[in-house]
C-alpha positions in Angstrom: 165.2 -31.5 14.9 165.1 -28.8 17.6 161.9 -28.4 19.8 160.6 -24.9 20.1 159.9 -24.0 23.6 156.6 -22.4 24.4 155.4 -20.5 27.5 156.2 -17.4 29.4 159.7 -16.2 30.0 160.7 -15.3 33.5 160.7 -11.5 32.7 157.1 -11.9 31.1 156.0 -13.7 34.2 157.4 -11.0 36.5 155.9 -8.2 34.6 152.5 -9.9 34.6 152.8 -10.6 38.3 153.7 -6.9 39.0 150.6 -5.7 37.1 148.3 -8.1 38.9 149.8 -7.1 42.3 149.3 -3.5 41.5 145.6 -4.0 40.6 145.0 -6.0 43.8 146.7 -3.3 45.8 144.5 -0.6 44.2 141.5 -2.8 44.9 142.4 -3.1 48.5 142.4 0.7 48.8 139.2 1.4 46.8 136.8 -1.4 47.9 136.5 -0.2 51.5 135.5 3.2 50.3 132.6 1.7 48.3 131.6 -0.6 51.2 131.2 2.4 53.4 129.1 4.1 50.7 126.8 1.1 50.4 126.5 1.1 54.2 125.4 4.8 53.9 122.8 4.0 51.3 121.5 1.0 53.4 121.3 3.2 56.6 119.3 5.8 54.7 116.9 3.2 53.4 116.4 1.6 56.8 115.8 5.0 58.4 113.1 5.7 55.7 111.5 2.4 56.6 111.1 3.1 60.2 107.6 3.6 61.4 106.6 7.2 62.1 109.9 8.6 60.8 108.1 11.3 58.9 106.9 12.8 62.2 110.3 12.6 63.9 112.5 15.6 64.5 115.5 16.5 62.4 117.7 15.8 65.5 116.2 12.4 66.0 116.8 11.5 62.3 120.4 12.8 62.6 121.0 10.7 65.7 119.6 7.6 64.0 121.9 8.0 61.0 125.0 8.4 63.2 123.9 5.3 65.2 123.5 3.3 62.0 126.9 4.4 60.7 128.5 3.3 64.0 126.7 -0.1 63.8 127.9 -0.7 60.2 131.5 0.4 61.1 131.4 3.3 58.7 133.4 5.4 61.1 135.1 7.6 58.4 131.6 8.6 57.2 130.6 9.3 60.9 133.6 11.5 61.4 132.6 13.5 58.3 129.0 13.7 59.4 127.8 14.4 55.9 124.0 14.1 56.5 121.8 17.1 55.4 118.2 16.9 56.2 116.0 19.1 53.9 112.3 19.8 54.6 110.0 19.3 51.7 106.2 19.7 51.4 105.8 15.9 51.7 108.3 15.2 54.6 112.0 15.2 54.5 114.8 14.6 52.0 117.9 13.1 53.4 121.0 14.0 51.4 124.5 12.6 52.0 127.4 14.2 50.0 131.0 13.6 50.9 134.4 13.0 49.5 136.9 10.4 50.7 140.6 10.6 50.0 142.8 7.5 50.5 146.6 7.5 50.0 147.7 5.2 47.2 151.4 5.4 46.4 153.8 8.1 47.6 152.0 11.4 46.8 149.1 9.9 44.7 145.7 9.6 46.3 142.5 8.0 45.3 139.6 10.4 45.7 135.9 9.2 45.8 133.0 11.5 45.6 129.8 10.0 46.9 126.2 11.2 46.8 123.1 9.5 48.2 119.5 10.7 48.7 116.5 9.2 50.4 113.0 10.8 50.4 110.8 10.3 53.4 107.1 11.0 52.9 104.3 11.8 55.4 103.2 8.2 55.1 106.6 6.8 55.9 109.4 5.6 53.6 109.0 5.9 49.8 
């Protein structure tokens, strides 16, 4: 009686391996973009938590944001300088809008659009 072999063939294994390697490669390109975005969000929230930030000038807030981006190694975001400071009746609204493009394979790019906001009231961070 013949035994039936079970398991993957070599071609099946290679195809599975190629798919896994492709997704790992994509992750290596995409994950740093999101890590920078979370650094931006954390920077905005720590700026809002600063004492007397509602009384600070827009230039000081802008400098604090750039310093936080440098400390968290979000240098791509720092180069783009996407911070917009809007005056509101209650204080400021910090808005960061930017787009990041990372080459993937040949002429294909991964494009990420990021948006973060943080309100700063007269009594400090909200």
